[in-house]
PDB file with one MODEL, atoms N, CA, C and O in Angstrom:
MODEL        1
ATOM      1  N   MET A   1      32.648 175.675-113.454  1.00  0.00           N
ATOM      2  CA  MET A   1      33.624 176.755-113.409  1.00  0.00           C
ATOM      3  C   MET A   1      32.656 178.166-113.164  1.00  0.00           C
ATOM      4  O   MET A   1      31.613 178.493-113.731  1.00  0.00           O
ATOM      5  N   LYS A   2      33.346 178.779-112.211  1.00  0.00           N
ATOM      6  CA  LYS A   2      32.566 180.128-111.635  1.00  0.00           C
ATOM      7  C   LYS A   2      33.632 181.103-111.417  1.00  0.00           C
ATOM      8  O   LYS A   2      34.669 180.911-110.782  1.00  0.00           O
ATOM      9  N   LEU A   3      33.206 182.340-112.107  1.00  0.00           N
ATOM     10  CA  LEU A   3      33.947 183.447-112.037  1.00  0.00           C
ATOM     11  C   LEU A   3      33.696 184.243-110.532  1.00  0.00           C
ATOM     12  O   LEU A   3      32.585 184.696-110.257  1.00  0.00           O
ATOM     13  N   VAL A   4      34.655 184.338-109.760  1.00  0.00           N
ATOM     14  CA  VAL A   4      34.408 185.356-108.606  1.00  0.00           C
ATOM     15  C   VAL A   4      35.156 186.670-108.962  1.00  0.00           C
ATOM     16  O   VAL A   4      36.358 186.755-109.214  1.00  0.00           O
ATOM     17  N   GLU A   5      34.251 187.679-108.943  1.00  0.00           N
ATOM     18  CA  GLU A   5      34.917 188.947-109.430  1.00  0.00           C
ATOM     19  C   GLU A   5      35.606 189.662-108.019  1.00  0.00           C
ATOM     20  O   GLU A   5      36.477 190.528-108.107  1.00  0.00           O
ATOM     21  N   SER A   6      35.112 189.193-106.802  1.00  0.00           N
ATOM     22  CA  SER A   6      35.879 189.758-105.647  1.00  0.00           C
ATOM     23  C   SER A   6      35.898 188.660-104.570  1.00  0.00           C
ATOM     24  O   SER A   6      34.919 188.402-103.870  1.00  0.00           O
ATOM     25  N   ILE A   7      37.138 188.003-104.486  1.00  0.00           N
ATOM     26  CA  ILE A   7      36.896 186.899-103.641  1.00  0.00           C
ATOM     27  C   ILE A   7      37.217 187.433-102.312  1.00  0.00           C
ATOM     28  O   ILE A   7      37.881 188.465-102.210  1.00  0.00           O
ATOM     29  N   ASP A   8      36.717 186.690-101.124  1.00  0.00           N
ATOM     30  CA  ASP A   8      36.838 187.175 -99.779  1.00  0.00           C
ATOM     31  C   ASP A   8      38.080 186.481 -99.416  1.00  0.00           C
ATOM     32  O   ASP A   8      38.226 185.287 -99.675  1.00  0.00           O
ATOM     33  N   LEU A   9      38.989 187.187 -98.821  1.00  0.00           N
ATOM     34  CA  LEU A   9      40.137 186.542 -98.390  1.00  0.00           C
ATOM     35  C   LEU A   9      39.934 185.672 -97.269  1.00  0.00           C
ATOM     36  O   LEU A   9      40.716 184.726 -97.171  1.00  0.00           O
ATOM     37  N   GLU A  10      38.938 185.822 -96.308  1.00  0.00           N
ATOM     38  CA  GLU A  10      38.741 184.786 -95.330  1.00  0.00           C
ATOM     39  C   GLU A  10      38.122 183.450 -95.853  1.00  0.00           C
ATOM     40  O   GLU A  10      38.024 182.445 -95.151  1.00  0.00           O
ATOM     41  N   SER A  11      37.699 183.539 -97.203  1.00  0.00           N
ATOM     42  CA  SER A  11      37.352 182.110 -97.571  1.00  0.00           C
ATOM     43  C   SER A  11      38.622 181.223 -97.933  1.00  0.00           C
ATOM     44  O   SER A  11      38.720 180.003 -97.798  1.00  0.00           O
ATOM     45  N   LEU A  12      39.544 182.084 -98.408  1.00  0.00           N
ATOM     46  CA  LEU A  12      40.803 181.544 -98.617  1.00  0.00           C
ATOM     47  C   LEU A  12      41.591 180.853 -97.451  1.00  0.00           C
ATOM     48  O   LEU A  12      42.302 179.861 -97.610  1.00  0.00           O
ATOM     49  N   ARG A  13      41.393 181.455 -96.335  1.00  0.00           N
ATOM     50  CA  ARG A  13      42.258 181.088 -95.056  1.00  0.00           C
ATOM     51  C   ARG A  13      41.882 179.697 -94.847  1.00  0.00           C
ATOM     52  O   ARG A  13      42.708 178.957 -94.315  1.00  0.00           O
ATOM     53  N   ASN A  14      40.489 179.142 -95.274  1.00  0.00           N
ATOM     54  CA  ASN A  14      40.245 177.843 -94.776  1.00  0.00           C
ATOM     55  C   ASN A  14      40.772 176.786 -96.032  1.00  0.00           C
ATOM     56  O   ASN A  14      40.780 175.566 -95.872  1.00  0.00           O
ATOM     57  N   GLY A  15      41.182 177.410 -97.221  1.00  0.00           N
ATOM     58  CA  GLY A  15      41.710 176.541 -98.180  1.00  0.00           C
ATOM     59  C   GLY A  15      43.283 176.292 -98.007  1.00  0.00           C
ATOM     60  O   GLY A  15      43.985 176.885 -97.188  1.00  0.00           O
ATOM     61  N   LYS A  16      43.718 175.332 -98.898  1.00  0.00           N
ATOM     62  CA  LYS A  16      45.018 175.079 -98.721  1.00  0.00           C
ATOM     63  C   LYS A  16      45.824 175.753-100.077  1.00  0.00           C
ATOM     64  O   LYS A  16      45.481 175.562-101.244  1.00  0.00           O
ATOM     65  N   LEU A  17      46.814 176.469 -99.690  1.00  0.00           N
ATOM     66  CA  LEU A  17      47.778 176.872-100.894  1.00  0.00           C
ATOM     67  C   LEU A  17      48.354 175.866-101.494  1.00  0.00           C
ATOM     68  O   LEU A  17      49.189 175.150-100.943  1.00  0.00           O
ATOM     69  N   VAL A  18      47.902 175.711-102.833  1.00  0.00           N
ATOM     70  CA  VAL A  18      48.730 174.667-103.365  1.00  0.00           C
ATOM     71  C   VAL A  18      49.783 174.984-104.333  1.00  0.00           C
ATOM     72  O   VAL A  18      50.683 174.159-104.491  1.00  0.00           O
ATOM     73  N   ALA A  19      49.782 176.061-104.990  1.00  0.00           N
ATOM     74  CA  ALA A  19      50.727 176.720-105.832  1.00  0.00           C
ATOM     75  C   ALA A  19      50.549 178.062-106.043  1.00  0.00           C
ATOM     76  O   ALA A  19      49.414 178.530-106.136  1.00  0.00           O
ATOM     77  N   GLU A  20      51.786 178.908-106.153  1.00  0.00           N
ATOM     78  CA  GLU A  20      51.693 180.275-106.233  1.00  0.00           C
ATOM     79  C   GLU A  20      52.760 180.886-107.033  1.00  0.00           C
ATOM     80  O   GLU A  20      53.825 180.289-107.184  1.00  0.00           O
ATOM     81  N   SER A  21      52.540 182.061-107.567  1.00  0.00           N
ATOM     82  CA  SER A  21      53.636 182.987-108.344  1.00  0.00           C
ATOM     83  C   SER A  21      53.378 184.180-107.616  1.00  0.00           C
ATOM     84  O   SER A  21      52.666 184.223-106.612  1.00  0.00           O
ATOM     85  N   ASN A  22      54.088 185.352-108.239  1.00  0.00           N
ATOM     86  CA  ASN A  22      53.815 186.511-107.573  1.00  0.00           C
ATOM     87  C   ASN A  22      52.513 187.342-107.547  1.00  0.00           C
ATOM     88  O   ASN A  22      52.232 188.263-106.780  1.00  0.00           O
ATOM     89  N   GLU A  23      51.792 186.825-108.538  1.00  0.00           N
ATOM     90  CA  GLU A  23      50.345 187.526-108.777  1.00  0.00           C
ATOM     91  C   GLU A  23      49.195 186.355-108.851  1.00  0.00           C
ATOM     92  O   GLU A  23      48.023 186.684-108.668  1.00  0.00           O
ATOM     93  N   PHE A  24      49.472 185.241-109.071  1.00  0.00           N
ATOM     94  CA  PHE A  24      48.630 184.195-109.003  1.00  0.00           C
ATOM     95  C   PHE A  24      48.992 183.080-108.002  1.00  0.00           C
ATOM     96  O   PHE A  24      50.118 182.817-107.580  1.00  0.00           O
ATOM     97  N   ALA A  25      47.715 182.416-107.672  1.00  0.00           N
ATOM     98  CA  ALA A  25      47.873 181.225-106.674  1.00  0.00           C
ATOM     99  C   ALA A  25      46.715 180.405-106.893  1.00  0.00           C
ATOM    100  O   ALA A  25      45.626 180.891-107.198  1.00  0.00           O
ATOM    101  N   ILE A  26      46.944 179.015-106.727  1.00  0.00           N
ATOM    102  CA  ILE A  26      45.905 178.201-106.667  1.00  0.00           C
ATOM    103  C   ILE A  26      45.584 177.789-105.236  1.00  0.00           C
ATOM    104  O   ILE A  26      46.519 177.456-104.508  1.00  0.00           O
ATOM    105  N   TYR A  27      44.347 177.786-104.779  1.00  0.00           N
ATOM    106  CA  TYR A  27      43.901 177.253-103.544  1.00  0.00           C
ATOM    107  C   TYR A  27      42.928 175.946-103.637  1.00  0.00           C
ATOM    108  O   TYR A  27      41.946 175.939-104.380  1.00  0.00           O
ATOM    109  N   ASP A  28      43.272 174.905-102.860  1.00  0.00           N
ATOM    110  CA  ASP A  28      42.227 173.915-102.762  1.00  0.00           C
ATOM    111  C   ASP A  28      41.326 174.267-101.748  1.00  0.00           C
ATOM    112  O   ASP A  28      41.678 174.291-100.569  1.00  0.00           O
ATOM    113  N   VAL A  29      40.188 174.542-102.116  1.00  0.00           N
ATOM    114  CA  VAL A  29      39.013 175.202-101.267  1.00  0.00           C
ATOM    115  C   VAL A  29      37.961 174.219-100.804  1.00  0.00           C
ATOM    116  O   VAL A  29      36.978 174.554-100.144  1.00  0.00           O
ATOM    117  N   GLY A  30      38.279 172.771-101.259  1.00  0.00           N
ATOM    118  CA  GLY A  30      37.441 171.675-100.725  1.00  0.00           C
ATOM    119  C   GLY A  30      36.382 171.335-101.815  1.00  0.00           C
ATOM    120  O   GLY A  30      36.174 171.994-102.833  1.00  0.00           O
ATOM    121  N   ASN A  31      35.781 170.253-101.449  1.00  0.00           N
ATOM    122  CA  ASN A  31      34.752 169.503-102.392  1.00  0.00           C
ATOM    123  C   ASN A  31      35.337 169.289-103.826  1.00  0.00           C
ATOM    124  O   ASN A  31      34.608 169.492-104.797  1.00  0.00           O
ATOM    125  N   ASP A  32      36.696 168.866-103.995  1.00  0.00           N
ATOM    126  CA  ASP A  32      37.174 168.808-105.382  1.00  0.00           C
ATOM    127  C   ASP A  32      37.121 170.117-106.021  1.00  0.00           C
ATOM    128  O   ASP A  32      36.990 170.173-107.244  1.00  0.00           O
ATOM    129  N   THR A  33      37.209 171.160-105.326  1.00  0.00           N
ATOM    130  CA  THR A  33      37.246 172.693-106.035  1.00  0.00           C
ATOM    131  C   THR A  33      38.429 173.224-105.811  1.00  0.00           C
ATOM    132  O   THR A  33      38.979 173.059-104.722  1.00  0.00           O
ATOM    133  N   TYR A  34      38.972 173.906-106.759  1.00  0.00           N
ATOM    134  CA  TYR A  34      40.139 174.856-106.712  1.00  0.00           C
ATOM    135  C   TYR A  34      39.875 176.071-107.240  1.00  0.00           C
ATOM    136  O   TYR A  34      39.099 176.160-108.192  1.00  0.00           O
ATOM    137  N   ALA A  35      40.437 177.093-106.738  1.00  0.00           N
ATOM    138  CA  ALA A  35      40.429 178.553-106.766  1.00  0.00           C
ATOM    139  C   ALA A  35      41.648 179.015-107.446  1.00  0.00           C
ATOM    140  O   ALA A  35      42.690 179.072-106.793  1.00  0.00           O
ATOM    141  N   LEU A  36      41.631 179.390-108.832  1.00  0.00           N
ATOM    142  CA  LEU A  36      42.813 180.138-109.404  1.00  0.00           C
ATOM    143  C   LEU A  36      42.572 181.730-109.231  1.00  0.00           C
ATOM    144  O   LEU A  36      41.713 182.382-109.824  1.00  0.00           O
ATOM    145  N   VAL A  37      43.452 182.186-108.355  1.00  0.00           N
ATOM    146  CA  VAL A  37      43.235 183.703-107.782  1.00  0.00           C
ATOM    147  C   VAL A  37      44.212 184.577-108.421  1.00  0.00           C
ATOM    148  O   VAL A  37      45.383 184.206-108.507  1.00  0.00           O
ATOM    149  N   HIS A  38      43.817 185.750-108.895  1.00  0.00           N
ATOM    150  CA  HIS A  38      44.638 186.761-109.312  1.00  0.00           C
ATOM    151  C   HIS A  38      44.671 187.684-108.142  1.00  0.00           C
ATOM    152  O   HIS A  38      43.665 188.296-107.784  1.00  0.00           O
ATOM    153  N   ARG A  39      45.932 187.796-107.490  1.00  0.00           N
ATOM    154  CA  ARG A  39      46.244 188.511-106.281  1.00  0.00           C
ATOM    155  C   ARG A  39      47.310 189.652-106.715  1.00  0.00           C
ATOM    156  O   ARG A  39      48.522 189.551-106.911  1.00  0.00           O
ATOM    157  N   HIS A  40      46.423 190.802-106.801  1.00  0.00           N
ATOM    158  CA  HIS A  40      46.992 192.021-107.275  1.00  0.00           C
ATOM    159  C   HIS A  40      46.804 193.094-106.134  1.00  0.00           C
ATOM    160  O   HIS A  40      45.676 193.164-105.646  1.00  0.00           O
ATOM    161  N   GLU A  41      47.735 193.897-105.679  1.00  0.00           N
ATOM    162  CA  GLU A  41      47.328 195.040-104.568  1.00  0.00           C
ATOM    163  C   GLU A  41      46.511 195.957-105.066  1.00  0.00           C
ATOM    164  O   GLU A  41      45.731 196.474-104.266  1.00  0.00           O
ATOM    165  N   ALA A  42      46.477 196.325-106.261  1.00  0.00           N
ATOM    166  CA  ALA A  42      45.840 197.547-106.778  1.00  0.00           C
ATOM    167  C   ALA A  42      44.296 197.431-107.125  1.00  0.00           C
ATOM    168  O   ALA A  42      43.555 198.390-107.339  1.00  0.00           O
ATOM    169  N   VAL A  43      43.912 195.988-107.145  1.00  0.00           N
ATOM    170  CA  VAL A  43      42.548 195.648-107.328  1.00  0.00           C
ATOM    171  C   VAL A  43      41.890 194.551-106.491  1.00  0.00           C
ATOM    172  O   VAL A  43      42.674 193.743-105.993  1.00  0.00           O
ATOM    173  N   ASP A  44      40.716 194.399-106.273  1.00  0.00           N
ATOM    174  CA  ASP A  44      39.992 193.365-105.638  1.00  0.00           C
ATOM    175  C   ASP A  44      40.658 191.862-106.091  1.00  0.00           C
ATOM    176  O   ASP A  44      40.739 191.552-107.280  1.00  0.00           O
ATOM    177  N   TRP A  45      41.045 191.120-105.183  1.00  0.00           N
ATOM    178  CA  TRP A  45      41.298 189.630-105.738  1.00  0.00           C
ATOM    179  C   TRP A  45      40.166 189.042-106.386  1.00  0.00           C
ATOM    180  O   TRP A  45      39.041 189.056-105.888  1.00  0.00           O
ATOM    181  N   GLN A  46      40.484 188.458-107.630  1.00  0.00           N
ATOM    182  CA  GLN A  46      39.390 187.849-108.486  1.00  0.00           C
ATOM    183  C   GLN A  46      39.822 186.372-108.655  1.00  0.00           C
ATOM    184  O   GLN A  46      41.019 186.114-108.530  1.00  0.00           O
ATOM    185  N   ALA A  47      38.939 185.383-108.931  1.00  0.00           N
ATOM    186  CA  ALA A  47      39.364 184.059-109.116  1.00  0.00           C
ATOM    187  C   ALA A  47      38.284 183.522-109.982  1.00  0.00           C
ATOM    188  O   ALA A  47      37.201 184.035-110.265  1.00  0.00           O
ATOM    189  N   ILE A  48      38.850 182.269-110.381  1.00  0.00           N
ATOM    190  CA  ILE A  48      37.713 181.235-110.982  1.00  0.00           C
ATOM    191  C   ILE A  48      37.897 180.101-110.152  1.00  0.00           C
ATOM    192  O   ILE A  48      39.012 179.809-109.720  1.00  0.00           O
ATOM    193  N   THR A  49      36.756 179.361-109.868  1.00  0.00           N
ATOM    194  CA  THR A  49      36.720 178.199-109.199  1.00  0.00           C
ATOM    195  C   THR A  49      36.628 177.071-110.380  1.00  0.00           C
ATOM    196  O   THR A  49      36.176 177.327-111.496  1.00  0.00           O
ATOM    197  N   ILE A  50      37.084 175.882-110.013  1.00  0.00           N
ATOM    198  CA  ILE A  50      37.123 174.895-111.234  1.00  0.00           C
ATOM    199  C   ILE A  50      37.167 173.582-110.549  1.00  0.00           C
ATOM    200  O   ILE A  50      37.723 173.540-109.451  1.00  0.00           O
ATOM    201  N   SER A  51      36.700 172.600-111.007  1.00  0.00           N
ATOM    202  CA  SER A  51      36.928 171.108-110.352  1.00  0.00           C
ATOM    203  C   SER A  51      38.287 170.539-110.509  1.00  0.00           C
ATOM    204  O   SER A  51      39.107 171.141-111.201  1.00  0.00           O
ATOM    205  N   GLY A  52      38.588 169.428-109.920  1.00  0.00           N
ATOM    206  CA  GLY A  52      39.921 168.942-110.116  1.00  0.00           C
ATOM    207  C   GLY A  52      40.017 168.489-111.460  1.00  0.00           C
ATOM    208  O   GLY A  52      41.076 168.706-112.049  1.00  0.00           O
ATOM    209  N   ASP A  53      39.077 167.887-112.060  1.00  0.00           N
ATOM    210  CA  ASP A  53      38.990 167.353-113.668  1.00  0.00           C
ATOM    211  C   ASP A  53      39.299 168.578-114.554  1.00  0.00           C
ATOM    212  O   ASP A  53      40.120 168.584-115.471  1.00  0.00           O
ATOM    213  N   GLY A  54      38.466 169.707-114.123  1.00  0.00           N
ATOM    214  CA  GLY A  54      38.611 170.920-114.788  1.00  0.00           C
ATOM    215  C   GLY A  54      40.236 171.478-114.831  1.00  0.00           C
ATOM    216  O   GLY A  54      40.843 171.862-115.830  1.00  0.00           O
ATOM    217  N   LEU A  55      40.653 171.411-113.661  1.00  0.00           N
ATOM    218  CA  LEU A  55      42.127 171.710-113.546  1.00  0.00           C
ATOM    219  C   LEU A  55      42.867 171.035-114.413  1.00  0.00           C
ATOM    220  O   LEU A  55      43.539 171.768-115.139  1.00  0.00           O
ATOM    221  N   PHE A  56      43.003 169.700-114.629  1.00  0.00           N
ATOM    222  CA  PHE A  56      43.672 168.910-115.420  1.00  0.00           C
ATOM    223  C   PHE A  56      43.377 169.311-117.134  1.00  0.00           C
ATOM    224  O   PHE A  56      44.239 169.371-118.012  1.00  0.00           O
ATOM    225  N   ARG A  57      42.036 169.534-117.272  1.00  0.00           N
ATOM    226  CA  ARG A  57      41.868 170.238-118.720  1.00  0.00           C
ATOM    227  C   ARG A  57      42.413 171.439-119.006  1.00  0.00           C
ATOM    228  O   ARG A  57      43.046 171.635-120.043  1.00  0.00           O
ATOM    229  N   VAL A  58      42.217 172.303-118.139  1.00  0.00           N
ATOM    230  CA  VAL A  58      42.916 173.728-118.359  1.00  0.00           C
ATOM    231  C   VAL A  58      44.217 173.514-118.479  1.00  0.00           C
ATOM    232  O   VAL A  58      44.752 174.035-119.458  1.00  0.00           O
ATOM    233  N   ALA A  59      45.005 172.771-117.617  1.00  0.00           N
ATOM    234  CA  ALA A  59      46.496 172.733-117.574  1.00  0.00           C
ATOM    235  C   ALA A  59      47.011 172.181-118.921  1.00  0.00           C
ATOM    236  O   ALA A  59      48.037 172.650-119.414  1.00  0.00           O
ATOM    237  N   GLU A  60      46.289 171.153-119.548  1.00  0.00           N
ATOM    238  CA  GLU A  60      46.534 170.831-120.963  1.00  0.00           C
ATOM    239  C   GLU A  60      46.209 171.946-121.980  1.00  0.00           C
ATOM    240  O   GLU A  60      46.854 171.979-123.028  1.00  0.00           O
ATOM    241  N   LEU A  61      45.308 172.804-121.750  1.00  0.00           N
ATOM    242  CA  LEU A  61      45.068 173.913-122.723  1.00  0.00           C
ATOM    243  C   LEU A  61      46.065 174.811-122.548  1.00  0.00           C
ATOM    244  O   LEU A  61      46.585 175.317-123.543  1.00  0.00           O
ATOM    245  N   LEU A  62      46.502 175.159-121.216  1.00  0.00           N
ATOM    246  CA  LEU A  62      47.586 176.286-121.244  1.00  0.00           C
ATOM    247  C   LEU A  62      48.941 175.759-121.643  1.00  0.00           C
ATOM    248  O   LEU A  62      49.727 176.468-122.272  1.00  0.00           O
ATOM    249  N   ALA A  63      49.250 174.410-121.254  1.00  0.00           N
ATOM    250  CA  ALA A  63      50.421 173.983-122.030  1.00  0.00           C
ATOM    251  C   ALA A  63      50.437 174.187-123.581  1.00  0.00           C
ATOM    252  O   ALA A  63      51.381 174.714-124.168  1.00  0.00           O
ATOM    253  N   GLY A  64      49.373 173.749-124.153  1.00  0.00           N
ATOM    254  CA  GLY A  64      49.496 173.986-125.654  1.00  0.00           C
ATOM    255  C   GLY A  64      49.549 175.430-126.008  1.00  0.00           C
ATOM    256  O   GLY A  64      50.286 175.783-126.929  1.00  0.00           O
ATOM    257  N   ALA A  65      48.833 176.293-125.357  1.00  0.00           N
ATOM    258  CA  ALA A  65      49.001 177.666-125.686  1.00  0.00           C
ATOM    259  C   ALA A  65      50.574 178.044-125.461  1.00  0.00           C
ATOM    260  O   ALA A  65      51.197 178.693-126.300  1.00  0.00           O
ATOM    261  N   THR A  66      51.074 177.637-124.409  1.00  0.00           N
ATOM    262  CA  THR A  66      52.486 178.015-124.079  1.00  0.00           C
ATOM    263  C   THR A  66      53.461 177.510-125.138  1.00  0.00           C
ATOM    264  O   THR A  66      54.344 178.236-125.594  1.00  0.00           O
ATOM    265  N   ARG A  67      53.271 176.217-125.522  1.00  0.00           N
ATOM    266  CA  ARG A  67      54.049 175.823-126.575  1.00  0.00           C
ATOM    267  C   ARG A  67      53.939 176.667-128.027  1.00  0.00           C
ATOM    268  O   ARG A  67      54.896 176.938-128.752  1.00  0.00           O
ATOM    269  N   SER A  68      52.591 176.998-128.257  1.00  0.00           N
ATOM    270  CA  SER A  68      52.346 177.906-129.539  1.00  0.00           C
ATOM    271  C   SER A  68      53.159 179.319-129.254  1.00  0.00           C
ATOM    272  O   SER A  68      54.018 179.731-130.032  1.00  0.00           O
ATOM    273  N   LEU A  69      52.832 179.919-128.204  1.00  0.00           N
ATOM    274  CA  LEU A  69      53.490 181.065-127.799  1.00  0.00           C
ATOM    275  C   LEU A  69      55.160 181.014-128.083  1.00  0.00           C
ATOM    276  O   LEU A  69      55.799 181.881-128.679  1.00  0.00           O
ATOM    277  N   TYR A  70      55.702 179.748-127.487  1.00  0.00           N
ATOM    278  CA  TYR A  70      57.236 179.566-127.505  1.00  0.00           C
ATOM    279  C   TYR A  70      57.471 179.549-128.824  1.00  0.00           C
ATOM    280  O   TYR A  70      58.385 180.310-129.143  1.00  0.00           O
ATOM    281  N   ARG A  71      56.898 178.862-129.849  1.00  0.00           N
ATOM    282  CA  ARG A  71      57.244 178.635-131.068  1.00  0.00           C
ATOM    283  C   ARG A  71      57.144 179.986-131.953  1.00  0.00           C
ATOM    284  O   ARG A  71      57.939 180.279-132.846  1.00  0.00           O
ATOM    285  N   ASN A  72      56.114 180.700-131.580  1.00  0.00           N
ATOM    286  CA  ASN A  72      56.114 182.010-132.159  1.00  0.00           C
ATOM    287  C   ASN A  72      57.308 183.170-131.946  1.00  0.00           C
ATOM    288  O   ASN A  72      57.812 183.936-132.767  1.00  0.00           O
ATOM    289  N   VAL A  73      57.553 182.993-130.534  1.00  0.00           N
ATOM    290  CA  VAL A  73      58.571 183.842-130.070  1.00  0.00           C
ATOM    291  C   VAL A  73      59.966 183.379-130.514  1.00  0.00           C
ATOM    292  O   VAL A  73      60.838 184.221-130.728  1.00  0.00           O
ATOM    293  N   ALA A  74      60.204 182.060-130.658  1.00  0.00           N
ATOM    294  CA  ALA A  74      61.504 181.547-131.169  1.00  0.00           C
ATOM    295  C   ALA A  74      61.684 181.811-132.626  1.00  0.00           C
ATOM    296  O   ALA A  74      62.745 182.147-133.152  1.00  0.00           O
ATOM    297  N   GLY A  75      60.451 181.612-133.272  1.00  0.00           N
ATOM    298  CA  GLY A  75      60.444 181.914-134.788  1.00  0.00           C
ATOM    299  C   GLY A  75      60.943 183.378-134.942  1.00  0.00           C
ATOM    300  O   GLY A  75      61.876 183.645-135.700  1.00  0.00           O
ATOM    301  N   GLU A  76      60.373 184.212-134.288  1.00  0.00           N
ATOM    302  CA  GLU A  76      60.734 185.688-134.361  1.00  0.00           C
ATOM    303  C   GLU A  76      62.252 185.988-134.068  1.00  0.00           C
ATOM    304  O   GLU A  76      62.971 186.707-134.762  1.00  0.00           O
ATOM    305  N   LEU A  77      62.616 185.320-132.926  1.00  0.00           N
ATOM    306  CA  LEU A  77      64.150 185.471-132.712  1.00  0.00           C
ATOM    307  C   LEU A  77      64.932 184.986-133.759  1.00  0.00           C
ATOM    308  O   LEU A  77      65.857 185.664-134.207  1.00  0.00           O
ATOM    309  N   SER A  78      64.634 183.799-134.227  1.00  0.00           N
ATOM    310  CA  SER A  78      65.395 183.244-135.239  1.00  0.00           C
ATOM    311  C   SER A  78      65.426 184.174-136.593  1.00  0.00           C
ATOM    312  O   SER A  78      66.435 184.424-137.252  1.00  0.00           O
ATOM    313  N   ARG A  79      64.336 184.545-136.810  1.00  0.00           N
ATOM    314  CA  ARG A  79      64.255 185.728-138.226  1.00  0.00           C
ATOM    315  C   ARG A  79      65.235 186.897-137.742  1.00  0.00           C
ATOM    316  O   ARG A  79      66.091 187.275-138.541  1.00  0.00           O
ATOM    317  N   GLU A  80      65.170 187.386-136.700  1.00  0.00           N
ATOM    318  CA  GLU A  80      66.023 188.481-136.257  1.00  0.00           C
ATOM    319  C   GLU A  80      67.320 188.130-136.290  1.00  0.00           C
ATOM    320  O   GLU A  80      68.080 188.982-136.750  1.00  0.00           O
ATOM    321  N   ARG A  81      67.846 186.980-135.882  1.00  0.00           N
ATOM    322  CA  ARG A  81      69.219 186.559-135.950  1.00  0.00           C
ATOM    323  C   ARG A  81      69.886 186.225-137.411  1.00  0.00           C
ATOM    324  O   ARG A  81      71.094 186.199-137.646  1.00  0.00           O
ATOM    325  N   ASN A  82      68.860 185.985-138.306  1.00  0.00           N
ATOM    326  CA  ASN A  82      69.501 185.674-139.799  1.00  0.00           C
ATOM    327  C   ASN A  82      69.283 186.914-140.615  1.00  0.00           C
ATOM    328  O   ASN A  82      69.336 186.882-141.845  1.00  0.00           O
ATOM    329  N   ARG A  83      69.006 188.153-139.840  1.00  0.00           N
ATOM    330  CA  ARG A  83      68.784 189.186-140.792  1.00  0.00           C
ATOM    331  C   ARG A  83      70.369 189.835-140.960  1.00  0.00           C
ATOM    332  O   ARG A  83      70.572 190.776-141.727  1.00  0.00           O
TER     333      ARG A  83
ENDMDL
END
């Protein structure tokens, strides 16, 4: 994994856009390497590059964090409704 503090947009043109949201995108940049790019107009685009295997591992971690966040939010909402 490598942190890229300012990614060259030209380097992404050779990559394949795999997934995107409004501020984030994942590019296949070759050699089993993917770049998770923070695309925001107000700052230089930044990225982390990660292997395909690393992508699976990070996805699993993010899913776990998402479930935890959901449980916390749902718990707070339930307490609010029961007041």
